[in-house]
Legacy VTK file of the C-alpha trace (Angstrom):
# vtk DataFile Version 3.0
C-alpha trace
ASCII
DATASET POLYDATA
POINTS 200 float
-0.458 30.994 1.954
-3.111 28.401 2.609
-4.436 26.203 -0.181
-7.108 23.506 -0.302
-6.173 20.146 -1.749
-8.222 17.008 -2.351
-5.705 14.295 -1.550
-5.124 10.591 -1.204
-2.497 9.974 1.478
0.027 7.482 0.152
2.693 7.335 2.859
3.804 9.155 6.014
7.404 9.874 6.984
8.984 11.154 10.210
11.275 14.092 9.484
12.982 15.949 12.337
9.990 15.777 14.661
7.602 16.631 11.817
5.275 14.404 9.784
5.831 14.537 6.043
2.697 13.560 4.102
3.306 11.926 0.722
0.011 12.647 -1.018
-1.518 12.528 -4.471
-3.401 15.788 -5.075
-6.404 15.028 -7.244
-7.258 18.632 -8.004
-3.852 19.264 -9.621
-3.291 15.634 -10.736
0.171 15.538 -9.189
2.000 14.160 -6.147
3.018 16.518 -3.340
5.027 16.268 -0.124
3.187 18.205 2.575
4.834 18.941 5.964
2.291 18.633 8.755
3.896 21.635 10.498
2.719 23.902 7.661
-0.704 24.183 9.271
-2.367 21.076 7.858
-6.077 20.821 8.591
-7.897 17.664 7.548
-11.530 17.256 6.530
-13.461 14.125 5.665
-14.320 14.612 2.003
-17.796 13.056 2.160
-19.017 15.013 5.173
-16.573 17.965 5.218
-16.338 17.411 8.974
-13.024 18.630 10.368
-10.713 16.174 12.149
-10.478 17.427 15.722
-6.934 16.087 16.085
-5.345 15.763 12.613
-2.018 14.488 13.990
-3.788 11.680 15.848
-5.816 10.893 12.722
-2.641 10.570 10.622
-0.741 8.438 13.116
-3.501 6.164 14.372
-6.049 5.944 11.563
-3.851 6.372 8.488
-0.504 4.924 9.607
-2.203 2.325 11.797
-0.187 3.067 14.934
-1.880 2.514 18.276
-1.974 5.223 20.887
-2.423 2.918 23.872
0.199 0.224 23.295
-2.339 -2.220 21.897
0.474 -3.809 19.892
4.193 -3.507 19.314
4.387 -0.446 17.097
8.089 -1.102 16.559
7.227 -4.503 15.080
4.495 -2.981 12.962
6.897 -0.345 11.645
9.530 -3.024 10.936
7.015 -5.010 8.893
6.027 -1.958 6.854
9.678 -1.117 6.238
9.930 -4.519 4.509
6.628 -4.806 2.637
5.124 -1.333 2.231
5.723 -1.283 -1.530
4.526 -4.853 -1.964
1.299 -4.035 -0.101
0.711 -0.875 -2.133
0.918 -2.879 -5.368
-1.209 -5.766 -4.102
-3.867 -3.456 -2.639
-4.146 -1.661 -5.979
-4.601 -5.029 -7.725
-7.280 -5.952 -5.198
-9.260 -2.845 -6.166
-8.777 -3.283 -9.918
-12.100 -5.131 -10.217
-13.764 -2.528 -7.918
-14.389 -5.170 -5.248
-11.613 -5.617 -2.678
-12.678 -8.772 -0.865
-11.940 -10.271 2.545
-10.231 -13.150 0.714
-7.844 -10.715 -0.982
-7.108 -9.014 2.341
-6.328 -12.435 3.816
-3.990 -13.226 0.900
-2.104 -9.987 1.574
-1.843 -10.827 5.273
-0.470 -14.269 4.369
2.059 -12.583 2.088
3.196 -10.326 4.944
3.614 -13.335 7.247
5.736 -15.154 4.662
7.880 -12.086 3.965
8.393 -11.264 7.651
8.550 -14.627 9.452
10.921 -13.372 12.163
9.064 -10.142 13.042
6.400 -10.183 15.755
3.322 -8.177 14.814
-0.373 -8.175 15.611
-2.175 -9.838 12.701
-5.509 -8.183 13.475
-3.933 -4.722 13.444
-2.102 -5.529 10.215
-5.334 -6.783 8.652
-7.068 -3.548 9.653
-4.248 -1.609 8.003
-4.459 -3.720 4.832
-8.236 -3.315 4.701
-8.031 0.479 4.608
-5.238 0.750 2.004
-6.357 2.743 -1.052
-3.249 3.311 -3.190
-3.432 5.280 -6.435
-2.145 4.224 -9.852
1.149 6.067 -9.491
1.832 4.266 -6.210
1.217 0.942 -7.988
3.712 1.632 -10.758
6.317 2.950 -8.311
5.821 -0.108 -6.109
6.170 -2.834 -8.748
9.309 -1.199 -10.148
10.838 -1.616 -6.683
9.506 -5.127 -6.033
10.774 -6.668 -9.299
14.327 -5.668 -8.314
14.172 -7.801 -5.154
15.807 -11.267 -4.938
14.037 -13.825 -7.095
12.540 -15.779 -4.191
10.769 -12.591 -3.092
9.697 -11.815 -6.661
8.343 -15.364 -7.000
6.258 -15.016 -3.827
4.990 -11.601 -4.933
4.011 -12.828 -8.416
2.301 -15.899 -6.948
0.246 -13.703 -4.575
-0.427 -11.194 -7.382
-1.933 -13.967 -9.539
-3.886 -15.477 -6.647
-5.527 -12.138 -5.983
-6.412 -11.587 -9.621
-8.039 -14.998 -9.856
-9.674 -14.976 -6.416
-13.113 -14.319 -7.941
-12.567 -16.747 -10.832
-12.526 -13.979 -13.466
-9.588 -12.103 -15.002
-10.985 -8.613 -15.579
-9.686 -6.269 -18.269
-8.196 -3.902 -15.674
-6.382 -6.845 -14.105
-5.052 -7.954 -17.509
-3.483 -4.519 -17.986
-1.813 -4.648 -14.575
-0.515 -8.156 -15.255
0.882 -7.044 -18.622
2.751 -4.199 -16.887
4.195 -6.602 -14.312
5.317 -9.074 -17.005
6.954 -6.260 -18.966
8.962 -5.110 -15.936
9.979 -8.672 -15.113
11.311 -9.117 -18.631
13.227 -5.826 -18.408
14.898 -7.185 -15.269
15.915 -10.312 -17.190
13.751 -12.619 -15.096
12.765 -15.772 -16.964
8.990 -15.977 -16.824
8.938 -19.760 -17.070
10.858 -19.921 -13.768
7.981 -18.018 -12.197
5.383 -20.299 -13.758
4.365 -17.589 -16.256
5.485 -19.126 -19.538
LINES 1 201
200 0 1 2 3 4 5 6 7 8 9 10 11 12 13 14 15 16 17 18 19 20 21 22 23 24 25 26 27 28 29 30 31 32 33 34 35 36 37 38 39 40 41 42 43 44 45 46 47 48 49 50 51 52 53 54 55 56 57 58 59 60 61 62 63 64 65 66 67 68 69 70 71 72 73 74 75 76 77 78 79 80 81 82 83 84 85 86 87 88 89 90 91 92 93 94 95 96 97 98 99 100 101 102 103 104 105 106 107 108 109 110 111 112 113 114 115 116 117 118 119 120 121 122 123 124 125 126 127 128 129 130 131 132 133 134 135 136 137 138 139 140 141 142 143 144 145 146 147 148 149 150 151 152 153 154 155 156 157 158 159 160 161 162 163 164 165 166 167 168 169 170 171 172 173 174 175 176 177 178 179 180 181 182 183 184 185 186 187 188 189 190 191 192 193 194 195 196 197 198 199
């Protein structure tokens, strides 16, 4: 049977020729995995205009892939396979003060470049992808739990970028304090000495 869902698309996966949509369903306050082959129709929530080609919308506008070989999609996919969780967490932090800035987007792009120095990718396309990221709270918590288990040099870079983004406007907002407290708690659970990360 068909159902309507108000969703935020978190990630897309390829599964046996199908597209599996990892979405947070706001109307039921729960995550869902939705196979595209199950008759998915997409509508823009603000206008209720139907997407003429929902598959194209998912691949090119949501996943950021290019349909005309504008950039090396293999390189783009390789980058996301390395930093997709990091970017989800950082993008959520960027929106914690309700004002995701160009400076914060640039900090995330710099983070990607440092994490993936040997992968060729189009920086403008990656910046476009970063700019449109709107992760939900659950994605943030899932992401930082994964990131803090990475090698310490990666954790150090992530924490440094995390703090830079929080302080980019010169103010540490209450929402940002709560996210920082959660990160510090997870770091301590992993046995990471905060003073080695400059967080004593």
